[in-house]
N, C-alpha and C positions, 0 to 999 in steps of 0.2 A: 495516521500520526496515533492510529489502536496502541495501545499500551503504555505510554506515556503520560505523561502528570506536566501538568502545566498549572500555575502558581500568576496567578495575573492581581495586581493592585490597583486599588481605585477603581474598583468593577462593579458596583454597584448600580454606573449608569452610564450613559453616556459612552464614546470612545470604552472602554472597560470595558464591559457589560457585553457590548456589540462580541469585544473579542474573544471575550470567556465565553459566548453565543459558536463565532466561527472554529474557536476548536474544539469543544466540544461537538459538535455539527460534524470538526474532521476525525474524531475519536479520542482523544485526548481526555484524562480523568483532570477535571481544571479543579481549581483552588478557588473562591471569588475570597478578595480580601477586598477590606474597607473599614474604613468606625463609624460609615453609618450600616447599625446592625438594623433596623426594620428591611432598608432598600437595598441589603448585603442577599439575606434570607430571600428575599425577595428570586433577586439576581438568580440564586444556586438556584430556590424553588422551579423557577420559569425553566431549566437548563434541562433538568430531571423530570418536565411534566413533558417534555419533546425528546425522550428516550435520553437524553444525556446523563452522564458522576458529574455532581458536579455537589462541592458541599463549602458551607460559608465560616469562614476567621477570623472574627474581628480582628483591627488591628492599625492601630495607627503609627504611619512607618515614621515620622520623625522619633518613634521612643525606640531607642533601645533592646528592654528586653522584651517589648511588644513585639519585635521583629524576629528576634531572637527563639520569641514563643514559635509564632506564625509559620513558620522555619519546619520548630523541632514537629508539630504538632505535622505540617503538610507531610512529612516521610513517617511520623510515626503511621498515617493515616491509611498509605499509598503505596508505602516502602522505596523510594528514592524522588527522584525532583531531574525533567528534561527541558523544561522551560521556563523561566522569567520572564515578568512584562513587568516593564517597572513603567508603572502608570498614572499613579498617583500622583494627583494637582492641584494647585488654586494656585487663582489669577493675582490675590494681593491688590484686585479696586486698580481705582484709576490718576492716577495725581504724579507730580512732577516727583525727584527726589529729596528738592527742600523740607516737599511740604510733607512727609512718609512720618508715619512715626517707627520709628527704632523696632517696637515689637513687630510693628509689617513686617517689615524689610523680615527679620528672623524668622516671622512665621514661614514666610512665603519660602525662605530659602530651609529650612528646617523641613519644609515637603518637596517641593518641587529637583532638592538637592541633597541633601541629605539625605533622605528616604532613601535614592535607588544608589547611594553606599552601602547605606546598613541593610536591605535585601540584598545586594552583593555582596558583599562580607561575611553574608552569613549560607549566601546558596552557594557562595562559589564551589565550595569543596564537596557538595553532590554535585552539582554542574559534572567539576571534572571526572568524579566517578563513573560518569556517563557521559562523557565529553557533548555536551548539551548547546546550551542556548538561550543568549538574554537578547530581548529584544527590551529596546531605553523609549519610549512615548517622548519626544524632545518640545521641541516648535519650531517653527518659522521664526519667529521671535528668536529662539539661539539664533539664528541666523544671519539678522541684520536690528538697527534698532529700530525703535515702536513708539508713539507715543507713549507718553505717561506708566509705564512700566518698567520703570527700572529691575525692580527685584525681578520677577517674572523674566524681562529679555536676562538677565544674570545669570539667572538658574536656572533655564534651560540652556543658553551656553556654554555655562557648565555641564553640560548632559552630554552635550555631543563632545565635548572633549573628553573629559569621563570615558564617550563610548568608545572614541580611538585609542586611548591609554588602555584599556581594559584589554581593549583585540592587541593591544601588543603583546604584555605581561600575558594571556590565556592561550593567543592561539597556540602556540607552544604544548599548549597540554588540553588540547581538542576543541576550545571550551570557542564560539562562537560570540562579535559583541556588535552587535548594527541598535543601529536609531533608524522613528521615523521623526520629520518633523512635519506633522500636518497644520495647516494655515485655517483659511475657518471653514469649521465644521457645526454643524448643526445640532447644537448642544447648549447646553447650560449650564455651566463650569459652579458646578456647587451652589447649585442652584439661583444664583445670584437676579434672575428676575423672577424669579418666583414671591422672590421678598419685597419685589419692588411694588411699587400701585402702581394698580393697570395703564393708564397712563402712561409712566415711565417705564414700567419693562414693554408696551408698544412702543415707543420710544426709542428704544437698547436696543432694542429685532431691530427698525428696521434704519437706524449707521450701521449695524454689522450685514446688514445684503445690501445697504447699500456700498458697501465697503467693499464686497465681495459681488458686485456687479462688474468694477473697474478690471476687475482679475480675469487673462483672456478666456477660465472659462464660462465666469459671466456671472457666476452662485455657489451657495457654499456646498461641502459636503456633507453624503451620509454618514453615518459613523461606519457603517457596513464598508464608503468604500476607504475607508482607513483602515479597520480590520483588520480587511481581505488584505492589505500588504501587512500588515504585521504577523496575517500567518502563515507569507508566503517569509518572510524575514526569521520563522520559526521553524521552518518545512527544510526538510531535502532539496526541495526542489532551489532552495537559493546556497549550495551546501562550499559553491567558492569565494562568500559572503564575509569577510568581517571586517568591522571599524569602518562600515560602508554610512553614508547619513542621505536619506531617504525622505524626498521631499515631498508629501502625496498635498498640496496647495494647490490645484487648479492654477498654476503654470504666473501663483502670485510676484513667488524672487526669481522671475526668472524676465522683468521690467518694471521700467520706471512707471509706479503707476501714477499718471496724471489725475488728479482727484482736480471733477469743477465744482 
């Protein structure tokens, strides 16, 4: 990926950070975008410490003017854009729909679905110039119904079909658009466990690990295992793939989950 410029949203931690590192290791110049300034600066600095090229740009992907500025600063800094990774996301907590506040629903949709729309909206002219690639990070929750996650399931389902639709419209322009659907990944989205008392945090992690243990591979994924698939989809190795929805889930969507 020498000479290519990649923009990764939500790149201060988790899958986004691992993906930014993997792209830089492959030779790309990487823009680390995130709403978390301190963690984002740290992620970009870590890439540079390993010999890569990275720059942090603060951005709330749900805000049009911030996304417009993000793309403008990216192109001003590096001259062009080849790869967009729409990774930024929030979980929205756990409750049934009738228990969910309207504001909480709106925030999940704003970040998880409006965010990829806005980033794609401002990135696509640049990607068309370069016959570039977009990879959207969706979720297995965008493919199935899951307990107490109405907004998250709806938002990720939207990302899945937005991916297919963009592949249809922009394939003739030379832009490939694919998505990955991670399952249980060993990451703390939004630092939720970090905000819980230690006993509750441990219980939350135990529940997650227990759920992951019931899937065919019997464990959570490491963030690097997802990042490697994202980099594959962003590379020429996947040159005849577009509109593909790739599960990275340890087999959890391949079988009925026999909860004991």
